[in-house]
N, C-alpha and C positions, 0 to 999 in steps of 0.2 A: 134861417137856421143854417143852410149850407151855402157856401160861396160858389156860384156857378159861373161867374164872369172872370175867371182866372185867365191870364195871358197864356197863349200856346207856346210850348217850348220848341222852337225851331231847331235847336241843336239836336235834340233827341230824334225829331223827325228826319233830319238830314242823316244821322247815323243809321237809322232804320232803313232809309232809302238806299244808302251806300251798301249796307249788308244785303239788301234785296238784289241790287245790281250784281254784287259779287256772287250771290247764289245763282243768278241766271247765267252768268258766264261759266261758273263751275258746272252747271247742268249741261251747258252746250259742249263742254269738254268731256264730261263723264258719260253722258247718255248718247253721244255721237260715236257710232261704232267705228267709223273710219279714223277719226282723231284718236280714239282710244287704242286702236291697233297700230296705226302708222306713226302717231306722234311720239316724241322722245322727250323724256324728262332730263334736260341738260344738267340741272343742278345735281340730281341724284347720280347721273353718270360721272360727273366731275368728282363727287364725293367718293364714288367707288374707285375711280382712278387714283385719287389721293391715298385712299386706304390701301389699294394694291401696291402703290409705290412705297408707302411706309412699310407694308409687310415685306416687300422685296428687300428694302434697305435693312430691315431688322434681320431677315434671314441671311443677307449677305454679311452683316456684321457678326452674326452668330457663327456663320461658316468660317469667316476670317479668324474669329477667336478660336474656334476648334482647330483651324489649320495651324495657328501659332502654337497652340498646346501640343498638337501632333508633332510639329517641327521640334519643339523643345524636348518632347519625349523621345523623338528619334535621335536628337543629339545626345541626350543622356544615355540612351541605349547604345549608341556608337561608342561613347566614352567607356561605358561599362564593358562592352565587348572588347574594346582595345585593352582595358585593364585585365580582363580574363585571359585574352590571348597572350598578353605579356607575362602574366603569372604562369600560364601553361608553358610558354617557352622557357621561362626561368626554371620551372620544375623539370622540364625535359632536359635542360642543360645540366642542372645539378644531378639528375639521375644518370646522365651519360658520364659526367665527371666521376660520380661514385663508381659506376661500372668500370670506367677506364682505370680508376685507381685501385679499387678493391676487388674487382671481379674480372680480372684478365683471364683469357683462356688458359695460359700455362698453370694458373693456380687451381684449375679444376681437377677433380679426382680422376676423371676418365680422359685427361688430355693425352696420355701416352697412346691411347687408341685412336684419337681424332687428330693427332699432330700430322700435318701434311709432310713434314720433314722427318717422319718416323723412320723411314728406310735409310735415309742418309745418315741419321744419327745412330743407326743400329750398328752393333759391334760385329766383328768377324766371328766365325764359328767357335774358335778356341781361344777366346780372349778371357783374361781373368775377370771373373765376375759375371760371365755370360752364362745364363741358365737355360739357353735355348736348345742345347744339345740333349738328346735323349740318352737312355741307357745303352741303346744299340750302337750309338756312335763311338763308344768306348773313349770319349773325350773327357768325361767327368767321372771321376772315381770317388767312391765313398771314403770319407776320411780326409780328402784333400782340402787344403785351406790356402788357395793360391792368392786370395785378396787380403791376407792377414795384415801385411804391412800397410797396404793402401787403406784398409778399413780402420786400422789403428790410427793412421794419420788423420783420416776424416773424422773419426771419433774424438781425437784430441782437439781438432779445430772446432768441432761442434761443442765439445765441453768448454773450450776456451770462450767460444761465442756465447754460450749459455751463462758462463761465469761472468763475462763482461756485462751481459745484459742484466743479470741478477744484481751485479754491483751498481749499475746505473739505476736500476729500479729501486734498490735499497737506498742509494743516495737521494733519489727523488722522494722516496717515502720519508727518509729522515728529514729532508728539507721541508716537506709538507707538514710533518709532525712538529718540526721546530716552529714553523710559521703558525701552525694551529696552537701550539703550546704558548707561543708568544702572545697571540691574540687572546687566548684563554687567560694568561697571566695578567695581561693589561685589563681585560674585562673583570677579572677577579679583584685586581687592585682598585679599579673604579668602584666595584661593588662594595669592597671593604671600606673604601673612603666614604662612600655614601652611607654605609651601615654605621661607621664611626660617627659621622655627622648626625645621623638620626638617633644613635645611642646617646650622644652628648646632648642633643636637643631633648630627648626623652628624659635623661637624667636631670637636666635643668628644670623641665616641666614638673617632674616628680618632686624635685627638691622644693620648688615654689609651692607645689600642692601640699607637701608635708609641712612646710612652714606655716601655710595658711591654716591647715588642719590643726597644727599644734597651737597656733594662736587662738583658733576658734574653741578648741578643747579646753585651753587654759581659761578663756573667758567663761565657758560653760561651767567649769569647775568652781571658779570664783563666784559665779552667780548661784550655783547650787549650794555652796558653802554659806553664802549670805542668806539664801532662802531658808536653809535648814536652821541657821542660828535664829532667824526671825520667827520661824515656825516654833522652835523650842521655847523661845521667849513668850510667844503668843500663847502656846499651850500651857506654860507655867502660869501666866496671868489668868487664863481661863479657868484653870483648875482652882487657883486661889479664890477667884471670884465665885465659882460654883460652891465651894465649901462655905464661903462666907454667906452666900444666899441661902444655903440649906440650914445653916445655923440660925439665921435671923429671919427665915421665910415663914410663910403662912402655913405650910404643911406641918412643920414640927410644932409651931405655936398654936395650930388649930384655930385660926382666925375665921369667924363665920362670914365676914365680908369678902373672904377670898373666893367664895363660890359665885359671886356676881360676875357676869360676863361683861366684856368690854363692848359688846354689840348692843347692849341695852339692859335696862333694869329687869325686864321680863324674861331674860335668858340667864342660864346658869352654866357653870362648868361641871360636867358629870363627875370627874375624879375628885372634885373638891366639895361637892354638894352633900350636906348632911341631912336633908329632908325638908319638907315644906312646913311652914308655920300654920297656926290655926286661922289667922286672918286670911292667908292665901287660900286655904281650903274653903272657908266660908264664901269668899269672893267667887271661887270656881263653881260652887253649888248654886249661888245666885245667878251666875251667868248661864249655867245649863238650864235653870228654870225659865229664864227669859227666852232662851233659844226655843224651848218647847212651846211657849206661848206664841212666839213669832211664827213657828212652823204651822201651828193650827190656824192662825190668821191667814197665812199665805195659802193654805189649802182651801179655805173658804173663798178667798179672792180668785183663785185659779178655777174653782168650780163655777163661780158666777161668770167668769170670762168665757169658759167653754160653752155655757148655755147661750151666751150672747152670740158667739161664733156660729153655733148650730142654727139659731134663728136667722142670722144674717145669711148663711149659706142657703137656707130654704127660700128666703126672699129672692136671692140672686138667681137661683134655679128657676123660680116661677117667672121672673122677668125675662130670663133668657129664652124660655119656651115661648112666651108671648112675642118676643122680637123675632124669633125664628119663624113662627106661624105667619107673622105679618110679611116677612121677607119672602116666604114661599108663595103667599097670595100675590104679591107684586110680581114675582118671577113668572107665575102662571099667566097673569094678565099680560105681561110683556111678550111671552111666547105666543099667546093667542093673537095679539096685535101683529106680530111678525108674520104669523100664518096668513092673516087677512091681507097684509101688504103684499106678501109673495103671490097670493092668488090674483090680486089686482094686477101686479106686474106681469104674471103669466098670461092673463087675458089680454093685456095690452100688447105683449109680444106676439101672441097668436094673431091678433088683429093686424099688427104690422106685417107679419109674414104673409097673411092672406092678401093684403094690399100690394105688397111687392110682387107676389106671384101672379095676381090677376090684372094689376094695372101697370106697374112699372116695367117688369120684365116680360111683357107679352110679345115684343117684336122678335121676328126670326132673322137669322143671319143670311144675307143675300150676297150676290156677286159684287155689289157696290161696296160692301164692307172690305173686301180684299183689294179693291182697286185704289183705295186711299193710301196703301203702302207703296214704298219705292218711288215716291214723287219728289223727294228732296235728297240732297247730297249728304246730309248729316245723319 
């Protein structure tokens, strides 16, 4: 039945023996306290050295990149600082030029008090135009006008200077107005030219539109005239036809066949119908009598059919109750069988538990149980 004379697999035995020898060597290295403490894992240390060197190289490259970025930012900052210094110098230079040109000390309102050459420029006590003498000096008397000629001369020079300046300003204003008027005239001419071109283009467009509208209106008028003429002719023909139909039609001639509808001989036209004939009335009476007979026959058939349905429903109800009773008996028998099977299974499970508790699990845990751990390297 079973083949017991199979050849031994030496390859598998050799692999098992090799793993056992490796396990013994690993035990000697791991469970030997001296080797575990003094011994060094060269490969792990080499990997750590390589990782450290890579980390140092990465940090060095990152620091060099940061240094390059810092150098670039420093250069940009220096360039920006040089530009700001140059702008500040230019601004100071322009400010000094402005002060030198438009804000000189002699132009100030209080220069006569701060002038270091004030005493040298001062006039003697009784010089014309000197107002430093008081009343007690009896040098200046009320009503005197010693500086009249000098004042008139200065006023004339000042008036001439003002007049010359006003003339120059007027000439400059006239020249500016001339240039402005010239530009305005040129711009106005250009605008007029463009306006004329646009006006001509608009006129041409309106002219073309008017011609197109005129042609379209003319075509519409011709079409309307033709349509009105055709409508009048058609209306005249229709009126003539209507009069002829009325004269020769069934309404005036009172044709009895005119009440027959075109949808069938059993239908009539109400406005032309003169009443039913005796044959038609007799046929209607006969048809109604047949309908009454058919209705009575139908009632009898319906009553018989209802009786059959009632009997059938009773039979179906009786059969349904029998089937339900049978299914209920089967369900009770099945439930009883399930209960018996469950009792058997419960008894078997209790017996199994008693056997496990009294026979299988009766040994106690001793010191030998704990000594079997930590005997291998895996």
